[in-house]
Short mmCIF file of the C-alpha atoms (twelve columns), coordinates in Angstrom:
data_MODEL
# 
_entry.id   MODEL 
# 
loop_
_atom_site.group_PDB 
_atom_site.id 
_atom_site.type_symbol 
_atom_site.label_atom_id 
_atom_site.label_alt_id 
_atom_site.label_comp_id 
_atom_site.label_asym_id 
_atom_site.label_seq_id 
_atom_site.Cartn_x 
_atom_site.Cartn_y 
_atom_site.Cartn_z 
_atom_site.pdbx_PDB_model_num 
ATOM 1   C CA . MET A 1   0.779   19.125  7.181   1 
ATOM 2   C CA . ALA A 2   1.391   17.996  3.350   1 
ATOM 3   C CA . GLY A 3   1.360   14.826  2.660   1 
ATOM 4   C CA . ILE A 4   -1.040  11.220  3.532   1 
ATOM 5   C CA . GLY A 5   2.692   9.736   5.112   1 
ATOM 6   C CA . ASP A 6   3.134   13.196  7.145   1 
ATOM 7   C CA . LEU A 7   -0.311  13.704  8.355   1 
ATOM 8   C CA . LEU A 8   -0.489  10.412  9.550   1 
ATOM 9   C CA . LEU A 9   2.976   10.487  11.006  1 
ATOM 10  C CA . ALA A 10  1.724   13.300  13.087  1 
ATOM 11  C CA . THR A 11  -0.975  11.500  14.799  1 
ATOM 12  C CA . PRO A 12  0.773   10.605  17.862  1 
ATOM 13  C CA . ALA A 13  1.485   14.361  18.290  1 
ATOM 14  C CA . LEU A 14  -1.873  15.023  17.785  1 
ATOM 15  C CA . ARG A 15  -3.018  12.200  20.526  1 
ATOM 16  C CA . ALA A 16  -0.357  13.903  23.037  1 
ATOM 17  C CA . LEU A 17  -1.147  17.195  22.591  1 
ATOM 18  C CA . ARG A 18  -5.158  16.112  22.875  1 
ATOM 19  C CA . GLU A 19  -4.390  13.977  25.823  1 
ATOM 20  C CA . SER A 20  -2.951  17.021  27.446  1 
ATOM 21  C CA . TYR A 21  -5.124  19.441  26.859  1 
ATOM 22  C CA . PRO A 22  -8.216  18.011  26.574  1 
ATOM 23  C CA . GLN A 23  -10.596 21.460  26.494  1 
ATOM 24  C CA . ALA A 24  -8.181  23.166  23.440  1 
ATOM 25  C CA . ARG A 25  -9.278  23.894  20.076  1 
ATOM 26  C CA . ILE A 26  -6.572  21.893  17.997  1 
ATOM 27  C CA . ASP A 27  -6.762  22.350  14.202  1 
ATOM 28  C CA . LEU A 28  -4.571  21.380  10.860  1 
ATOM 29  C CA . LEU A 29  -3.336  23.321  8.590   1 
ATOM 30  C CA . VAL A 30  -2.991  20.530  5.260   1 
ATOM 31  C CA . THR A 31  -2.743  19.897  1.423   1 
ATOM 32  C CA . PRO A 32  -6.101  18.882  -0.247  1 
ATOM 33  C CA . ASP A 33  -4.063  15.558  -1.039  1 
ATOM 34  C CA . SER A 34  -4.594  14.461  3.130   1 
ATOM 35  C CA . ALA A 35  -7.835  16.420  4.106   1 
ATOM 36  C CA . GLY A 36  -10.074 14.295  4.879   1 
ATOM 37  C CA . ILE A 37  -7.874  11.101  6.256   1 
ATOM 38  C CA . LEU A 38  -8.565  12.311  9.637   1 
ATOM 39  C CA . ASN A 39  -12.526 13.170  9.337   1 
ATOM 40  C CA . GLY A 40  -13.972 11.351  12.743  1 
ATOM 41  C CA . TRP A 41  -11.411 12.094  14.990  1 
ATOM 42  C CA . ASP A 42  -11.776 13.277  18.003  1 
ATOM 43  C CA . ALA A 43  -8.156  14.822  18.393  1 
ATOM 44  C CA . ILE A 44  -9.024  17.282  15.649  1 
ATOM 45  C CA . ASN A 45  -11.798 19.929  15.936  1 
ATOM 46  C CA . HIS A 46  -11.564 21.661  12.414  1 
ATOM 47  C CA . THR A 47  -9.357  21.480  9.397   1 
ATOM 48  C CA . ILE A 48  -7.718  24.505  7.006   1 
ATOM 49  C CA . VAL A 49  -6.996  22.933  3.361   1 
ATOM 50  C CA . LEU A 50  -4.102  24.787  2.096   1 
ATOM 51  C CA . ASP A 51  -2.963  23.324  -2.141  1 
ATOM 52  C CA . LYS A 52  1.003   24.514  -1.022  1 
ATOM 53  C CA . TYR A 53  2.380   23.164  -3.891  1 
ATOM 54  C CA . LEU A 54  0.241   25.906  -5.640  1 
ATOM 55  C CA . PHE A 55  3.453   28.272  -3.581  1 
ATOM 56  C CA . ASP A 56  6.484   26.032  -4.031  1 
ATOM 57  C CA . HIS A 57  8.194   28.800  -6.143  1 
ATOM 58  C CA . PRO A 58  8.036   32.390  -7.196  1 
ATOM 59  C CA . ARG A 59  6.941   32.255  -10.073 1 
ATOM 60  C CA . GLN A 60  3.753   30.112  -9.121  1 
ATOM 61  C CA . ILE A 61  2.793   33.669  -7.342  1 
ATOM 62  C CA . LEU A 62  4.201   35.649  -10.303 1 
ATOM 63  C CA . ASN A 63  2.276   33.690  -12.721 1 
ATOM 64  C CA . ASN A 64  -1.101  33.179  -10.873 1 
ATOM 65  C CA . PRO A 65  -2.217  37.079  -8.864  1 
ATOM 66  C CA . ARG A 66  -5.261  35.139  -8.321  1 
ATOM 67  C CA . ALA A 67  -3.333  32.716  -6.143  1 
ATOM 68  C CA . LEU A 68  -2.301  35.964  -3.788  1 
ATOM 69  C CA . LEU A 69  -6.670  35.963  -2.536  1 
ATOM 70  C CA . ARG A 70  -6.153  32.513  -1.612  1 
ATOM 71  C CA . LEU A 71  -3.348  33.338  0.512   1 
ATOM 72  C CA . LYS A 72  -5.078  36.416  1.859   1 
ATOM 73  C CA . GLU A 73  -8.242  34.541  2.860   1 
ATOM 74  C CA . LEU A 74  -5.938  32.162  4.809   1 
ATOM 75  C CA . TRP A 75  -4.179  34.899  6.281   1 
ATOM 76  C CA . GLN A 76  -7.996  35.499  7.556   1 
ATOM 77  C CA . THR A 77  -8.713  32.581  8.703   1 
ATOM 78  C CA . LEU A 78  -5.577  32.140  10.607  1 
ATOM 79  C CA . ARG A 79  -5.635  35.142  12.319  1 
ATOM 80  C CA . SER A 80  -9.681  34.797  13.328  1 
ATOM 81  C CA . GLY A 81  -8.428  31.599  15.154  1 
ATOM 82  C CA . ARG A 82  -6.720  33.371  17.452  1 
ATOM 83  C CA . TYR A 83  -4.105  30.541  18.379  1 
ATOM 84  C CA . ASP A 84  -2.208  30.755  21.441  1 
ATOM 85  C CA . ALA A 85  0.223   27.915  19.971  1 
ATOM 86  C CA . VAL A 86  1.430   26.917  16.280  1 
ATOM 87  C CA . LEU A 87  3.421   24.293  15.725  1 
ATOM 88  C CA . LEU A 88  5.688   23.320  12.976  1 
ATOM 89  C CA . LEU A 89  6.379   19.524  11.646  1 
ATOM 90  C CA . HIS A 90  8.337   20.835  8.995   1 
ATOM 91  C CA . HIS A 91  12.316  21.188  8.803   1 
ATOM 92  C CA . LEU A 92  13.652  24.356  7.546   1 
ATOM 93  C CA . THR A 93  15.059  23.055  4.454   1 
ATOM 94  C CA . LEU A 94  14.445  24.954  1.781   1 
ATOM 95  C CA . PRO A 95  14.549  28.830  1.971   1 
ATOM 96  C CA . PHE A 96  11.825  29.870  -0.127  1 
ATOM 97  C CA . GLY A 97  9.995   27.468  2.260   1 
ATOM 98  C CA . ARG A 98  11.705  28.902  5.396   1 
ATOM 99  C CA . LEU A 99  9.412   32.067  4.174   1 
ATOM 100 C CA . LYS A 100 6.471   30.603  4.073   1 
ATOM 101 C CA . HIS A 101 6.557   29.084  7.008   1 
ATOM 102 C CA . GLN A 102 7.444   31.897  8.642   1 
ATOM 103 C CA . LEU A 103 4.548   34.083  7.080   1 
ATOM 104 C CA . LEU A 104 1.916   31.104  8.018   1 
ATOM 105 C CA . MET A 105 3.421   31.592  11.604  1 
ATOM 106 C CA . ARG A 106 3.012   35.034  12.026  1 
ATOM 107 C CA . ALA A 107 -0.312  35.127  10.581  1 
ATOM 108 C CA . THR A 108 -1.751  33.260  13.323  1 
ATOM 109 C CA . GLY A 109 -0.953  35.638  15.726  1 
ATOM 110 C CA . ALA A 110 0.116   32.661  18.060  1 
ATOM 111 C CA . ARG A 111 2.248   33.653  21.360  1 
ATOM 112 C CA . TRP A 112 3.979   30.249  20.980  1 
ATOM 113 C CA . ARG A 113 5.195   29.377  17.770  1 
ATOM 114 C CA . VAL A 114 7.375   25.851  18.927  1 
ATOM 115 C CA . GLY A 115 8.825   23.831  15.767  1 
ATOM 116 C CA . LEU A 116 12.574  21.961  14.459  1 
ATOM 117 C CA . ASP A 117 15.298  24.479  14.686  1 
ATOM 118 C CA . ASN A 118 18.598  23.828  12.279  1 
ATOM 119 C CA . GLY A 119 20.022  27.162  12.579  1 
ATOM 120 C CA . HIS A 120 17.090  28.740  10.465  1 
ATOM 121 C CA . GLY A 121 14.399  28.657  13.343  1 
ATOM 122 C CA . TRP A 122 15.517  32.932  14.237  1 
ATOM 123 C CA . PHE A 123 11.404  33.240  14.127  1 
ATOM 124 C CA . LEU A 124 10.256  30.325  16.556  1 
ATOM 125 C CA . ASN A 125 10.554  31.413  20.215  1 
ATOM 126 C CA . VAL A 126 10.075  27.342  21.583  1 
ATOM 127 C CA . ARG A 127 12.768  25.537  19.208  1 
ATOM 128 C CA . VAL A 128 13.307  22.041  19.447  1 
ATOM 129 C CA . LYS A 129 17.063  20.889  18.027  1 
ATOM 130 C CA . ASP A 130 17.100  19.470  14.750  1 
ATOM 131 C CA . ASP A 131 19.911  16.838  14.002  1 
ATOM 132 C CA . GLY A 132 18.663  16.198  10.287  1 
ATOM 133 C CA . PHE A 133 16.745  13.667  8.169   1 
ATOM 134 C CA . GLY A 134 17.306  10.180  10.265  1 
ATOM 135 C CA . ALA A 135 19.097  11.444  13.210  1 
ATOM 136 C CA . LEU A 136 15.005  10.495  14.626  1 
ATOM 137 C CA . HIS A 137 12.195  9.532   12.884  1 
ATOM 138 C CA . GLU A 138 9.691   11.788  11.431  1 
ATOM 139 C CA . ALA A 139 7.180   10.484  14.285  1 
ATOM 140 C CA . GLU A 140 9.710   10.875  17.268  1 
ATOM 141 C CA . TYR A 141 10.386  14.877  15.654  1 
ATOM 142 C CA . ALA A 142 6.754   15.252  15.484  1 
ATOM 143 C CA . MET A 143 5.956   13.853  18.920  1 
ATOM 144 C CA . ALA A 144 9.437   16.347  20.508  1 
ATOM 145 C CA . VAL A 145 7.616   19.341  19.083  1 
ATOM 146 C CA . ALA A 146 4.247   18.356  21.070  1 
ATOM 147 C CA . GLU A 147 6.884   17.662  24.342  1 
ATOM 148 C CA . ALA A 148 8.169   20.883  23.502  1 
ATOM 149 C CA . ALA A 149 4.287   22.067  24.021  1 
ATOM 150 C CA . GLY A 150 3.700   20.646  27.161  1 
ATOM 151 C CA . ALA A 151 2.446   17.080  25.904  1 
ATOM 152 C CA . THR A 152 3.107   14.046  27.283  1 
ATOM 153 C CA . VAL A 153 3.328   11.028  24.734  1 
ATOM 154 C CA . ARG A 154 1.869   7.704   25.962  1 
ATOM 155 C CA . ASP A 155 1.090   6.317   22.645  1 
ATOM 156 C CA . LYS A 156 3.604   6.288   19.942  1 
ATOM 157 C CA . LYS A 157 1.315   3.789   17.469  1 
ATOM 158 C CA . LEU A 158 -0.038  5.867   14.545  1 
ATOM 159 C CA . TYR A 159 -4.051  5.962   14.087  1 
ATOM 160 C CA . LEU A 160 -6.058  6.173   11.187  1 
ATOM 161 C CA . PRO A 161 -9.836  6.782   12.007  1 
ATOM 162 C CA . LEU A 162 -11.988 4.672   10.306  1 
ATOM 163 C CA . SER A 163 -16.065 4.123   10.062  1 
ATOM 164 C CA . GLU A 164 -18.015 1.284   10.010  1 
ATOM 165 C CA . GLY A 165 -19.016 2.099   6.440   1 
ATOM 166 C CA . ASP A 166 -15.618 2.305   5.335   1 
ATOM 167 C CA . ARG A 167 -14.523 -1.321  6.752   1 
ATOM 168 C CA . GLN A 168 -17.835 -2.274  4.875   1 
ATOM 169 C CA . GLN A 169 -17.130 -1.222  1.588   1 
ATOM 170 C CA . ALA A 170 -13.763 -3.012  1.913   1 
ATOM 171 C CA . ARG A 171 -15.216 -5.858  3.029   1 
ATOM 172 C CA . ARG A 172 -17.544 -5.773  -0.325  1 
ATOM 173 C CA . LEU A 173 -14.127 -5.117  -2.409  1 
ATOM 174 C CA . VAL A 174 -12.686 -8.041  -0.528  1 
ATOM 175 C CA . TYR A 175 -14.899 -10.791 -0.285  1 
ATOM 176 C CA . GLY A 176 -17.523 -9.503  -3.225  1 
ATOM 177 C CA . GLU A 177 -21.198 -8.643  -2.257  1 
ATOM 178 C CA . ASP A 178 -22.737 -11.016 0.160   1 
ATOM 179 C CA . ASN A 179 -19.308 -12.187 0.401   1 
ATOM 180 C CA . ALA A 180 -19.698 -14.559 -2.511  1 
ATOM 181 C CA . HIS A 181 -16.114 -14.829 -3.128  1 
ATOM 182 C CA . GLU A 182 -14.066 -17.304 -1.146  1 
ATOM 183 C CA . VAL A 183 -10.391 -15.376 -0.817  1 
ATOM 184 C CA . ARG A 184 -7.372  -17.369 -0.283  1 
ATOM 185 C CA . ARG A 185 -5.175  -17.254 2.042   1 
ATOM 186 C CA . PRO A 186 -2.942  -15.911 2.842   1 
ATOM 187 C CA . LEU A 187 -4.272  -11.813 1.517   1 
ATOM 188 C CA . ILE A 188 -1.443  -10.282 -0.045  1 
ATOM 189 C CA . ALA A 189 -1.676  -6.747  -0.939  1 
ATOM 190 C CA . MET A 190 1.112   -5.066  -3.046  1 
ATOM 191 C CA . HIS A 191 1.480   -1.580  -4.010  1 
ATOM 192 C CA . PRO A 192 3.687   -0.673  -6.979  1 
ATOM 193 C CA . GLY A 193 2.985   3.213   -7.106  1 
ATOM 194 C CA . SER A 194 4.852   5.972   -5.128  1 
ATOM 195 C CA . GLY A 195 2.891   9.156   -5.738  1 
ATOM 196 C CA . SER A 196 4.060   11.616  -8.670  1 
ATOM 197 C CA . TYR A 197 6.730   13.672  -6.603  1 
ATOM 198 C CA . SER A 198 9.460   11.203  -6.957  1 
ATOM 199 C CA . ILE A 199 8.825   7.975   -9.528  1 
ATOM 200 C CA . ALA A 200 11.923  6.575   -8.867  1 
ATOM 201 C CA . ARG A 201 11.071  5.123   -6.038  1 
ATOM 202 C CA . ARG A 202 9.769   2.533   -7.847  1 
ATOM 203 C CA . TRP A 203 10.934  -1.172  -7.707  1 
ATOM 204 C CA . PRO A 204 10.356  -1.992  -10.817 1 
ATOM 205 C CA . PRO A 205 6.717   -3.573  -11.684 1 
ATOM 206 C CA . GLU A 206 7.995   -6.208  -13.346 1 
ATOM 207 C CA . ARG A 207 9.934   -7.802  -9.992  1 
ATOM 208 C CA . PHE A 208 6.596   -7.470  -8.391  1 
ATOM 209 C CA . ALA A 209 5.028   -9.704  -10.356 1 
ATOM 210 C CA . GLN A 210 7.917   -12.037 -9.857  1 
ATOM 211 C CA . LEU A 211 7.279   -11.632 -6.130  1 
ATOM 212 C CA . ALA A 212 3.609   -12.113 -6.196  1 
ATOM 213 C CA . ASP A 213 4.812   -15.805 -8.284  1 
ATOM 214 C CA . THR A 214 7.295   -16.614 -6.014  1 
ATOM 215 C CA . LEU A 215 5.380   -16.430 -3.185  1 
ATOM 216 C CA . HIS A 216 2.119   -18.078 -4.403  1 
ATOM 217 C CA . ALA A 217 4.859   -21.065 -5.006  1 
ATOM 218 C CA . ASP A 218 5.464   -21.079 -1.137  1 
ATOM 219 C CA . PHE A 219 2.165   -20.205 0.099   1 
ATOM 220 C CA . GLY A 220 -0.243  -19.666 -2.506  1 
ATOM 221 C CA . GLY A 221 -2.768  -17.090 -1.716  1 
ATOM 222 C CA . GLU A 222 -4.309  -14.266 -3.349  1 
ATOM 223 C CA . LEU A 223 -3.065  -11.058 -4.784  1 
ATOM 224 C CA . LEU A 224 -4.399  -7.560  -4.626  1 
ATOM 225 C CA . LEU A 225 -2.878  -4.438  -6.193  1 
ATOM 226 C CA . VAL A 226 -3.694  -1.451  -4.337  1 
ATOM 227 C CA . GLY A 227 -3.401  2.482   -5.690  1 
ATOM 228 C CA . GLY A 228 -4.807  5.232   -7.209  1 
ATOM 229 C CA . PRO A 229 -7.075  5.176   -10.285 1 
ATOM 230 C CA . GLU A 230 -3.468  6.999   -12.335 1 
ATOM 231 C CA . GLU A 231 -1.807  2.834   -11.133 1 
ATOM 232 C CA . LYS A 232 -3.913  0.807   -13.199 1 
ATOM 233 C CA . GLU A 233 -2.058  1.273   -16.021 1 
ATOM 234 C CA . LEU A 234 0.814   -0.332  -13.683 1 
ATOM 235 C CA . HIS A 235 -1.241  -3.004  -12.216 1 
ATOM 236 C CA . GLU A 236 -2.463  -4.063  -15.593 1 
ATOM 237 C CA . HIS A 237 1.452   -4.771  -16.401 1 
ATOM 238 C CA . ILE A 238 1.982   -6.162  -13.043 1 
ATOM 239 C CA . ILE A 239 -1.405  -8.853  -14.180 1 
ATOM 240 C CA . SER A 240 0.250   -9.619  -17.247 1 
ATOM 241 C CA . GLN A 241 4.009   -9.916  -16.499 1 
ATOM 242 C CA . MET A 242 2.567   -12.909 -13.763 1 
ATOM 243 C CA . GLN A 243 3.417   -16.371 -14.736 1 
ATOM 244 C CA . SER A 244 1.372   -18.315 -11.929 1 
ATOM 245 C CA . SER A 245 -1.999  -19.218 -11.292 1 
ATOM 246 C CA . MET A 246 -2.146  -16.700 -8.069  1 
ATOM 247 C CA . PRO A 247 -5.535  -15.311 -8.364  1 
ATOM 248 C CA . VAL A 248 -4.993  -11.529 -8.738  1 
ATOM 249 C CA . ARG A 249 -7.622  -8.542  -8.617  1 
ATOM 250 C CA . SER A 250 -6.458  -4.614  -9.094  1 
ATOM 251 C CA . LEU A 251 -8.311  -2.249  -6.951  1 
ATOM 252 C CA . SER A 252 -7.263  1.190   -8.388  1 
ATOM 253 C CA . GLY A 253 -9.032  3.378   -7.721  1 
ATOM 254 C CA . LYS A 254 -11.728 1.942   -6.261  1 
ATOM 255 C CA . GLY A 255 -13.359 3.426   -3.125  1 
ATOM 256 C CA . ASN A 256 -11.269 6.030   -1.339  1 
ATOM 257 C CA . ILE A 257 -7.954  6.858   0.810   1 
ATOM 258 C CA . LYS A 258 -10.195 5.491   3.648   1 
ATOM 259 C CA . THR A 259 -11.593 2.543   2.077   1 
ATOM 260 C CA . THR A 260 -7.776  1.441   0.705   1 
ATOM 261 C CA . ALA A 261 -7.054  1.536   4.883   1 
ATOM 262 C CA . ALA A 262 -9.833  -0.409  5.501   1 
ATOM 263 C CA . VAL A 263 -8.576  -3.015  3.110   1 
ATOM 264 C CA . LEU A 264 -5.379  -3.516  4.235   1 
ATOM 265 C CA . GLU A 265 -6.382  -4.877  8.113   1 
ATOM 266 C CA . LEU A 266 -8.210  -6.977  6.260   1 
ATOM 267 C CA . VAL A 267 -4.624  -8.368  4.671   1 
ATOM 268 C CA . ASP A 268 -2.087  -10.739 5.954   1 
ATOM 269 C CA . LEU A 269 0.755   -8.900  4.041   1 
ATOM 270 C CA . PHE A 270 1.242   -5.425  2.701   1 
ATOM 271 C CA . VAL A 271 4.620   -4.879  0.070   1 
ATOM 272 C CA . GLY A 272 5.261   -1.761  -1.411  1 
ATOM 273 C CA . ASN A 273 7.243   0.855   -2.130  1 
ATOM 274 C CA . ASP A 274 8.325   4.546   0.453   1 
ATOM 275 C CA . ALA A 275 4.804   6.206   -0.143  1 
ATOM 276 C CA . GLY A 276 1.689   7.164   1.506   1 
ATOM 277 C CA . VAL A 277 0.231   3.588   1.100   1 
ATOM 278 C CA . MET A 278 3.213   2.366   2.573   1 
ATOM 279 C CA . HIS A 279 2.223   4.543   5.900   1 
ATOM 280 C CA . ILE A 280 -1.223  3.509   5.764   1 
ATOM 281 C CA . ALA A 281 -0.672  -0.260  6.485   1 
ATOM 282 C CA . ALA A 282 1.534   0.482   9.040   1 
ATOM 283 C CA . ALA A 283 -1.247  2.799   10.895  1 
ATOM 284 C CA . VAL A 284 -3.996  -0.004  10.677  1 
ATOM 285 C CA . GLY A 285 -1.371  -2.629  11.854  1 
ATOM 286 C CA . ALA A 286 -0.789  -4.848  8.366   1 
ATOM 287 C CA . PRO A 287 2.271   -6.987  8.060   1 
ATOM 288 C CA . THR A 288 4.564   -4.396  6.433   1 
ATOM 289 C CA . VAL A 289 7.318   -5.116  3.767   1 
ATOM 290 C CA . ALA A 290 8.814   -0.991  3.009   1 
ATOM 291 C CA . ILE A 291 11.581  -1.526  -0.507  1 
ATOM 292 C CA . PHE A 292 13.713  2.162   -0.034  1 
ATOM 293 C CA . SER A 293 15.926  3.160   -2.269  1 
ATOM 294 C CA . LEU A 294 17.717  6.827   -2.570  1 
ATOM 295 C CA . THR A 295 14.842  7.921   0.229   1 
ATOM 296 C CA . ASN A 296 16.020  7.340   3.565   1 
ATOM 297 C CA . HIS A 297 14.501  4.896   5.608   1 
ATOM 298 C CA . LYS A 298 15.434  6.131   8.988   1 
ATOM 299 C CA . ALA A 299 13.281  9.541   9.168   1 
ATOM 300 C CA . TRP A 300 10.371  8.344   6.365   1 
ATOM 301 C CA . GLY A 301 10.416  3.755   7.388   1 
ATOM 302 C CA . PRO A 302 7.175   1.710   8.642   1 
ATOM 303 C CA . TYR A 303 6.484   3.335   11.877  1 
ATOM 304 C CA . THR A 304 4.718   1.023   14.366  1 
ATOM 305 C CA . GLY A 305 5.551   2.763   17.561  1 
ATOM 306 C CA . GLU A 306 6.957   -0.417  18.991  1 
ATOM 307 C CA . PRO A 307 10.358  -1.143  19.697  1 
ATOM 308 C CA . ASP A 308 11.805  -3.839  18.052  1 
ATOM 309 C CA . SER A 309 8.373   -4.632  16.199  1 
ATOM 310 C CA . LYS A 310 7.745   -7.434  14.039  1 
ATOM 311 C CA . ARG A 311 5.397   -5.978  12.059  1 
ATOM 312 C CA . ALA A 312 7.034   -4.065  10.172  1 
ATOM 313 C CA . THR A 313 10.599  -4.185  7.918   1 
ATOM 314 C CA . VAL A 314 12.507  -2.112  5.476   1 
ATOM 315 C CA . VAL A 315 14.062  -3.965  2.480   1 
ATOM 316 C CA . ARG A 316 16.967  -1.737  0.974   1 
ATOM 317 C CA . LEU A 317 20.490  -2.430  -1.048  1 
ATOM 318 C CA . ASN A 318 23.791  -0.657  1.354   1 
ATOM 319 C CA . LEU A 319 25.477  1.241   -1.230  1 
ATOM 320 C CA . PRO A 320 27.814  4.169   0.060   1 
ATOM 321 C CA . CYS A 321 25.272  6.585   -1.737  1 
ATOM 322 C CA . MET A 322 21.904  5.841   -0.127  1 
ATOM 323 C CA . PRO A 323 20.674  7.941   1.601   1 
ATOM 324 C CA . CYS A 324 20.502  11.059  -1.747  1 
ATOM 325 C CA . PHE A 325 16.999  12.035  -0.424  1 
ATOM 326 C CA . TYR A 326 16.087  13.200  2.626   1 
ATOM 327 C CA . THR A 327 20.085  13.192  4.173   1 
ATOM 328 C CA . GLY A 328 21.369  15.669  6.790   1 
ATOM 329 C CA . HIS A 329 19.844  18.856  6.455   1 
ATOM 330 C CA . GLN A 330 19.339  18.655  2.733   1 
ATOM 331 C CA . LEU A 331 16.183  17.405  0.250   1 
ATOM 332 C CA . GLY A 332 18.819  15.881  -2.013  1 
ATOM 333 C CA . THR A 333 17.423  14.747  -5.188  1 
ATOM 334 C CA . PRO A 334 13.659  13.522  -5.485  1 
ATOM 335 C CA . GLU A 335 14.550  11.612  -8.899  1 
ATOM 336 C CA . GLY A 336 17.897  10.541  -7.465  1 
ATOM 337 C CA . CYS A 337 20.623  9.399   -10.203 1 
ATOM 338 C CA . SER A 338 20.978  8.733   -13.509 1 
ATOM 339 C CA . VAL A 339 21.368  5.132   -13.262 1 
ATOM 340 C CA . HIS A 340 19.206  4.698   -9.761  1 
ATOM 341 C CA . ASP A 341 21.613  1.651   -8.598  1 
ATOM 342 C CA . CYS A 342 20.085  1.582   -5.431  1 
ATOM 343 C CA . ILE A 343 16.264  0.564   -6.842  1 
ATOM 344 C CA . ALA A 344 17.748  -1.279  -10.239 1 
ATOM 345 C CA . MET A 345 19.712  -3.933  -8.276  1 
ATOM 346 C CA . LEU A 346 17.291  -4.686  -5.642  1 
ATOM 347 C CA . GLY A 347 16.461  -8.201  -6.910  1 
ATOM 348 C CA . VAL A 348 13.516  -10.459 -5.830  1 
ATOM 349 C CA . ASP A 349 15.170  -12.751 -2.988  1 
ATOM 350 C CA . PRO A 350 15.619  -10.015 -0.301  1 
ATOM 351 C CA . VAL A 351 12.288  -8.783  -0.582  1 
ATOM 352 C CA . ALA A 352 10.723  -12.586 -1.153  1 
ATOM 353 C CA . THR A 353 13.043  -13.402 2.223   1 
ATOM 354 C CA . ALA A 354 11.302  -10.296 4.122   1 
ATOM 355 C CA . ALA A 355 8.386   -11.355 3.034   1 
ATOM 356 C CA . ARG A 356 8.489   -15.179 4.056   1 
ATOM 357 C CA . ARG A 357 9.783   -14.020 7.395   1 
ATOM 358 C CA . MET A 358 6.005   -12.151 8.002   1 
ATOM 359 C CA . LEU A 359 4.065   -14.403 6.727   1 
ATOM 360 C CA . LYS A 360 5.538   -16.935 8.959   1 
ATOM 361 C CA . ALA A 361 5.353   -14.391 12.263  1 
ATOM 362 C CA . THR A 362 2.012   -14.122 11.362  1 
ATOM 363 C CA . TYR A 363 0.682   -17.245 11.065  1 
ATOM 364 C CA . ALA A 364 2.411   -18.154 14.069  1 
ATOM 365 C CA . LEU A 365 0.468   -15.065 15.960  1 
ATOM 366 C CA . LYS A 366 -2.951  -16.691 14.356  1 
ATOM 367 C CA . GLY A 367 -1.869  -19.906 15.207  1 
ATOM 368 C CA . GLN A 368 -1.434  -21.753 12.611  1 
# 
């Protein structure tokens, strides 16, 4: 698995495998940024970590021969696992990626090699038809692979294990030590970042500021800006642009990713770009408004596992060029085109409308 979003969207498939094969040993091969997010979940026995981004292009290996030693160690680890089956939850999109996936699957020595086939899956012996990005949601594709391995899917909700320690730290961040901070409701979280892979997905920070002011005028409340330490300046820019008296705090770099998840359990609304934090919000049940632009929302939108759920919605334009990233059987361009109309032309009003609808529904559910 790759990033945090990938791993969370795979949790319904992993749950189905554990329920169908309760005595099995189920191991995950993940990248460092998502390595600990499922720690504490009894569906997983062991996590193997590989920084796949060191091997995204052949020249990276040629320029760093020591990387081959890591691959040798990984090969030995996978071979010693004596796996009966190996499941690949990625699309076979790029030629070098297909080579990597084939080598990893062969390394396990597993009898059954299960995965998505878009016409390049000749090395698989249990194939699930891949109709392209967005034909199914990525969570649904993962569940289809699990079903091909004999699992029965009963629960489609995402899962993120949180400890009482995670929740205590989150409460301290939100309410202060000894609950000294009186939070004004609604408590709204926003994530204006997107990770470094594709910053073109970011809605302009000025519009996040305008959205906060708009929601404060309608509902009052308090704002939390969430994200990693690298997003601190982004948060500061938004705070400097806000015109209202809305209380606002940046939680940039405060706590780990599980602390952020526990914080999002406490909020009345989450608004964010297409990024891992958006999937975390959906996984913990936060009412979620997701802003999409060049990315395929049918593939990567917030996933609740519930038909016609009103707890998550996507706001996007409907331009003929959209999406240009993860479309059909192609990766597309992570940074999109030169003008970025899909994000530049998305104003505050449609996002505010979706946020108002979500907040009203949240308060209706709470009987307020």
